[in-house]
C-alpha positions as CSV (number, residue, x, y, z in Angstrom):
1,X,-11.3,13.8,36.5
2,X,-10.1,14.7,40.2
3,X,-8.8,12.1,42.7
4,X,-12.1,11.5,45.4
5,X,-11.1,13.3,48.3
6,X,-9.7,11.1,51.4
7,X,-11.8,12.8,54.2
8,X,-14.3,12.1,56.8
9,X,-18.0,13.8,57.6
10,X,-16.8,13.8,61.0
11,X,-14.9,12.3,64.2
12,X,-17.0,9.4,64.5
13,X,-16.6,7.8,61.7
14,X,-12.8,7.2,63.3
15,X,-14.1,5.1,66.2
16,X,-12.9,2.0,66.2
17,X,-10.0,0.0,64.5
18,X,-7.6,0.9,67.3
19,X,-3.5,-0.6,66.6
20,X,-2.4,-3.6,68.9
21,X,0.9,-1.9,69.7
22,X,3.7,-4.8,70.8
23,X,5.5,-4.4,73.9
24,X,9.0,-4.6,74.0
25,X,10.9,-3.2,77.1
26,X,8.3,-3.5,79.9
27,X,8.1,-7.2,79.4
28,X,11.4,-7.6,78.9
29,X,12.4,-10.9,80.5
30,X,8.6,-12.0,80.4
31,X,8.0,-15.7,78.3
32,X,5.5,-14.8,75.3
33,X,4.4,-11.6,73.3
34,X,2.7,-9.0,74.6
35,X,0.9,-6.5,72.5
36,X,-1.4,-3.6,74.0
37,X,-4.8,-2.6,72.1
38,X,-4.3,1.1,72.4
39,X,-7.9,2.6,72.8
40,X,-6.5,6.1,73.0
41,X,-6.6,6.0,69.3
42,X,-10.0,6.8,69.2
43,X,-11.0,10.5,68.5
44,X,-12.3,10.7,71.9
45,X,-9.4,9.0,73.1
46,X,-11.2,6.2,75.1
47,X,-12.7,3.0,74.2
48,X,-15.7,4.1,75.5
49,X,-16.2,6.0,71.9
50,X,-17.6,2.5,70.8
51,X,-20.6,2.4,73.9
52,X,-21.3,5.9,73.7
53,X,-21.9,5.9,70.0
54,X,-23.3,2.1,69.5
55,X,-25.7,2.8,72.5
56,X,-27.0,6.0,71.5
57,X,-28.2,4.7,67.9
58,X,-29.5,2.1,69.3
59,X,-31.5,4.3,71.2
60,X,-32.2,6.3,68.1
61,X,-33.5,2.7,65.9
62,X,-36.1,2.6,68.6
63,X,-37.2,5.8,68.3
64,X,-36.1,6.9,72.3
65,X,-34.0,9.8,70.8
66,X,-34.9,12.5,68.8
67,X,-33.2,16.0,68.2
68,X,-33.1,18.2,71.1
69,X,-33.4,15.5,73.4
70,X,-31.7,14.6,76.4
71,X,-29.1,12.0,77.4
72,X,-27.7,11.3,80.9
73,X,-24.5,9.1,82.5
74,X,-23.4,8.4,85.4
75,X,-19.2,8.2,84.5
76,X,-15.8,8.7,85.8
77,X,-14.9,10.7,82.9
78,X,-14.4,8.5,80.0
79,X,-18.1,7.7,79.3
80,X,-19.1,11.2,79.8
81,X,-16.8,12.7,77.3
82,X,-17.7,10.2,74.8
83,X,-20.9,10.8,74.8
84,X,-21.0,14.7,74.8
85,X,-18.9,14.3,71.9
86,X,-21.4,12.0,70.7
87,X,-24.0,14.7,71.0
88,X,-22.4,17.3,69.9
89,X,-22.1,15.8,66.8
90,X,-25.7,14.3,66.7
91,X,-27.2,17.4,68.6
92,X,-28.4,16.2,72.0
93,X,-27.9,18.1,75.0
94,X,-25.5,16.2,77.9
95,X,-25.9,15.7,81.9
96,X,-23.1,13.9,83.5
97,X,-23.0,12.5,87.3
98,X,-19.3,12.7,87.6
99,X,-17.6,10.6,90.4
100,X,-15.4,13.5,92.5
101,X,-12.6,10.4,92.3
102,X,-12.6,11.8,88.6
103,X,-9.4,13.9,87.4
104,X,-10.0,17.8,87.4
105,X,-8.6,16.8,83.8
106,X,-11.4,14.8,82.9
107,X,-13.9,17.2,84.4
108,X,-12.8,20.2,82.8
109,X,-12.9,18.3,79.8
110,X,-16.2,17.4,80.3
111,X,-17.7,21.1,80.5
112,X,-15.3,22.4,77.4
113,X,-17.2,19.5,75.6
114,X,-20.8,21.4,76.4
115,X,-21.9,18.8,78.8
116,X,-23.6,20.0,82.4
117,X,-21.7,18.0,85.0
118,X,-22.9,17.0,88.5
119,X,-20.1,15.8,90.9
120,X,-20.9,13.3,93.5
121,X,-18.8,11.9,96.1
122,X,-17.3,8.9,95.2
123,X,-16.6,7.4,98.7
124,X,-20.9,6.6,99.3
125,X,-22.9,3.9,99.3
126,X,-24.4,2.8,95.7
127,X,-27.8,3.1,96.7
128,X,-27.1,7.0,99.1
129,X,-28.9,9.6,97.2
130,X,-25.8,11.3,96.8
131,X,-24.3,8.8,94.4
132,X,-23.4,9.2,90.7
133,X,-25.7,6.0,90.2
134,X,-28.8,7.9,92.2
135,X,-28.4,11.6,91.2
136,X,-28.6,10.2,87.8
137,X,-31.6,8.3,87.9
138,X,-33.5,11.3,89.9
139,X,-32.1,13.9,86.8
140,X,-33.5,11.2,84.2
141,X,-37.4,11.1,86.4
142,X,-36.8,15.1,86.5
143,X,-35.9,16.1,82.7
144,X,-38.7,15.0,79.9
145,X,-37.3,13.7,76.8
146,X,-34.1,12.2,78.3
147,X,-32.1,9.0,77.7
148,X,-29.9,7.1,80.8
149,X,-27.5,5.3,79.1
150,X,-26.7,3.6,82.2
151,X,-24.0,1.9,81.3
152,X,-23.3,-0.6,84.5
153,X,-26.6,-2.1,83.8
154,X,-27.0,-1.8,79.8
155,X,-26.3,-5.2,78.0
156,X,-25.9,-2.9,74.5
157,X,-22.4,-2.0,76.8
158,X,-21.3,-5.7,75.9
159,X,-22.9,-6.0,72.6
160,X,-20.5,-2.8,71.5
161,X,-17.8,-4.7,72.0
162,X,-18.6,-8.4,70.8
163,X,-19.7,-6.3,67.3
164,X,-16.5,-4.5,67.3
165,X,-13.3,-5.0,69.9
166,X,-13.5,-8.8,69.6
167,X,-13.4,-9.0,66.2
168,X,-10.8,-7.2,65.7
169,X,-8.6,-8.5,68.2
170,X,-9.2,-12.1,66.8
171,X,-8.4,-10.1,62.9
172,X,-5.1,-8.4,64.5
173,X,-3.7,-11.2,66.1
174,X,-4.7,-13.6,63.2
175,X,-6.8,-15.8,65.7
176,X,-3.3,-17.0,67.7
177,X,-4.8,-14.9,70.9
178,X,-4.2,-16.8,73.6
179,X,-4.7,-14.5,76.5
180,X,-7.1,-11.5,76.8
181,X,-6.0,-9.3,79.8
182,X,-8.2,-6.2,80.6
183,X,-9.4,-3.9,83.4
184,X,-13.2,-4.3,84.9
185,X,-15.6,-1.3,85.7
186,X,-18.6,-1.5,84.3
187,X,-17.5,-4.6,82.6
188,X,-18.8,-4.0,79.2
189,X,-15.1,-4.2,77.5
190,X,-14.3,-7.5,79.0
191,X,-17.6,-9.1,78.7
192,X,-18.4,-8.2,75.3
193,X,-14.6,-8.6,73.9
194,X,-14.5,-12.1,75.6
195,X,-17.8,-13.3,74.5
196,X,-16.5,-13.0,70.9
197,X,-13.1,-14.6,71.5
198,X,-14.6,-17.4,73.5
199,X,-16.7,-17.9,70.7
200,X,-13.7,-18.3,67.9
201,X,-11.8,-20.2,70.6
202,X,-12.7,-21.5,74.3
203,X,-9.2,-21.9,74.9
204,X,-7.9,-18.0,74.9
205,X,-7.8,-17.3,78.9
206,X,-9.7,-13.9,80.1
207,X,-8.2,-12.6,83.1
208,X,-9.4,-9.2,84.7
209,X,-7.8,-6.6,86.5
210,X,-9.5,-5.5,89.9
211,X,-8.7,-3.2,92.6
212,X,-7.9,-3.7,95.9
213,X,-11.2,-1.5,97.8
214,X,-14.1,-3.3,94.9
215,X,-16.0,-6.1,95.1
216,X,-15.3,-7.9,91.6
217,X,-12.9,-10.5,92.8
218,X,-14.6,-11.6,94.9
219,X,-17.6,-12.0,93.7
220,X,-16.3,-13.9,90.7
221,X,-14.5,-16.2,93.0
222,X,-17.9,-16.9,95.1
223,X,-20.7,-15.1,93.5
224,X,-21.6,-13.5,97.0
225,X,-21.3,-9.4,97.6
226,X,-19.4,-9.0,100.0
227,X,-19.5,-4.9,101.5
228,X,-16.3,-5.9,104.0
229,X,-14.2,-5.5,100.7
230,X,-15.5,-1.9,99.5
231,X,-12.6,0.9,100.7
232,X,-11.6,4.0,98.8
233,X,-8.8,3.8,96.3
234,X,-7.7,6.1,93.6
235,X,-7.6,4.2,90.4
236,X,-10.4,5.6,87.9
237,X,-12.7,3.5,86.0
238,X,-11.4,0.0,87.6
239,X,-13.3,-2.3,90.1
240,X,-16.7,-1.3,91.6
241,X,-18.8,-1.2,94.9
242,X,-21.8,-2.8,93.2
243,X,-22.3,-5.4,91.0
244,X,-23.0,-4.7,87.2
245,X,-25.4,-6.7,84.6
246,X,-22.9,-5.4,82.3
247,X,-20.2,-7.7,83.3
248,X,-20.6,-11.5,82.4
249,X,-18.4,-13.0,85.0
250,X,-19.2,-16.5,82.5
251,X,-16.6,-15.4,80.1
252,X,-13.9,-14.3,82.8
253,X,-11.5,-17.1,84.0
254,X,-10.3,-14.9,86.7
255,X,-9.3,-11.8,88.4
256,X,-6.2,-10.6,89.8
257,X,-5.9,-7.4,91.7
258,X,-3.6,-4.4,92.0
259,X,-2.4,-1.3,94.6
260,X,-3.0,2.0,93.5
261,X,0.6,2.6,94.1
262,X,2.1,0.4,91.5
263,X,-0.6,0.7,89.1
264,X,0.3,4.5,88.9
265,X,4.2,3.6,88.6
266,X,3.7,1.0,86.1
267,X,1.7,3.8,84.2
268,X,5.1,6.5,84.4
269,X,6.9,3.3,82.9
270,X,5.3,3.1,80.0
271,X,5.6,6.2,79.2
272,X,9.5,6.3,79.8
273,X,9.9,2.3,77.9
274,X,7.1,2.3,75.0
275,X,6.9,5.7,74.7
276,X,2.9,5.5,75.2
277,X,1.5,8.1,77.8
278,X,-1.7,6.0,78.8
279,X,-4.3,6.2,81.6
280,X,-4.3,4.9,84.9
281,X,-6.2,1.7,83.9
282,X,-3.4,1.1,81.3
283,X,-0.8,1.2,84.4
284,X,-3.0,-1.0,86.5
285,X,-3.5,-3.7,84.0
286,X,0.5,-4.0,82.9
287,X,0.9,-4.0,86.2
288,X,-1.4,-6.9,86.4
289,X,0.4,-8.2,83.5
290,X,4.0,-8.0,85.3
291,X,2.0,-9.8,88.8
292,X,1.2,-12.6,86.3
293,X,4.2,-13.2,84.4
294,X,5.9,-13.5,88.0
295,X,2.9,-16.1,88.8
296,X,4.5,-18.1,85.5
297,X,0.8,-17.5,84.1
298,X,2.9,-16.8,80.7
299,X,5.3,-19.5,78.2
300,X,7.0,-19.3,75.0
301,X,3.7,-19.7,73.0
302,X,1.8,-17.1,74.9
303,X,0.1,-14.4,73.0
304,X,-1.1,-12.1,74.9
305,X,-3.3,-9.2,74.3
306,X,-3.6,-6.4,77.1
307,X,-6.7,-3.7,76.6
308,X,-5.3,-0.1,77.1
309,X,-8.6,2.1,77.6
310,X,-7.4,5.8,77.6
311,X,-4.8,8.5,76.9
312,X,-2.7,9.9,79.7
313,X,-3.5,13.1,78.8
314,X,-6.5,12.8,81.5
315,X,-4.5,12.5,84.5
316,X,-1.8,15.3,84.3
317,X,-3.1,16.5,87.5
318,X,-3.0,12.7,89.0
319,X,-0.4,10.2,88.1
320,X,1.7,12.3,85.8
321,X,2.1,15.2,88.4
322,X,4.8,14.8,91.1
323,X,2.8,16.4,93.2
324,X,-0.1,14.5,93.5
325,X,2.1,11.4,93.6
326,X,3.7,12.7,96.7
327,X,0.7,13.6,98.0
328,X,-0.7,10.2,98.2
329,X,3.0,8.8,99.9
330,X,3.7,7.3,96.2
331,X,7.3,7.9,96.5
332,X,9.5,6.7,98.9
333,X,13.5,5.5,98.6
334,X,12.4,3.0,96.2
335,X,10.3,4.8,93.6
336,X,11.4,9.2,93.5
337,X,10.4,11.6,90.7
338,X,10.9,10.0,88.0
339,X,10.5,12.9,85.3
340,X,13.4,15.2,84.3
341,X,13.8,18.4,86.6
342,X,13.0,21.5,84.5
343,X,15.8,24.0,84.3
344,X,14.9,28.0,83.7
345,X,17.6,30.3,81.5
346,X,17.9,33.7,82.5
């Protein structure tokens, strides 16, 4: 009798159960133990695989989707890639409204995955007809047989992480996690994961990472939307110029803000110290970790999990490009080009 083949039916079966990897070098000198939840191990290389599959399968269960229908979404790139991947396997058309802040790498990947892409200006108000929110809404109204995922205002975004990411982290740390550090964009990852973890142990501290130029930190502290907080910034998939209902601010203990420049350098540092080529938001989360350690947030008993949302391959034309870093003014006497020079043999 032949041994059963160890194979998967398709890539969707690989979603979830991503590893925890201990951070040792970049956290040297910090009190406590630090672990990265590396979501790049999902087949679509980001945490958004989880919500794409979950929301689409929930729509199927409710009879909202049938083969040949169209799925529409707003995205900074990662959710779009995940939706395109799921759509290919399940037989749906995919249309994506993408922020112009998204890297060209991401946009090219979306088109490669068969998605129709609309690139919308990043620095316009959420209610502007040109914003990717409004463009997606308009397309949904115009296209019959379409479903708009609407991740920013879809409770299933949180539910996906409550059902999977939270339990995974709890099991992987044997319930000994003391802190969760995660970036907040739509808020689904941090909110759903934290809801589960807080149910297991309400003393676990949840810390959200926000960007300068975003409204989330102040809204968390005051419950007031302050448009004066809004200005352009470069980090993709972090922060917002609106308040997503997919964010449960009550389960987040506090927010800390990080800069574009420091987050970019920290991402590059992760590659050189931990061997982890991760995305811009992973750099932001780790930069937040550094700032928290400096503030004395952790002690010898701390077991800290930080979520790394995606893979660095999507930022080769941005934070991993010396030209881009130079154009942003991110290289100076303190931070010069950090990669090895190329030598051409004649």
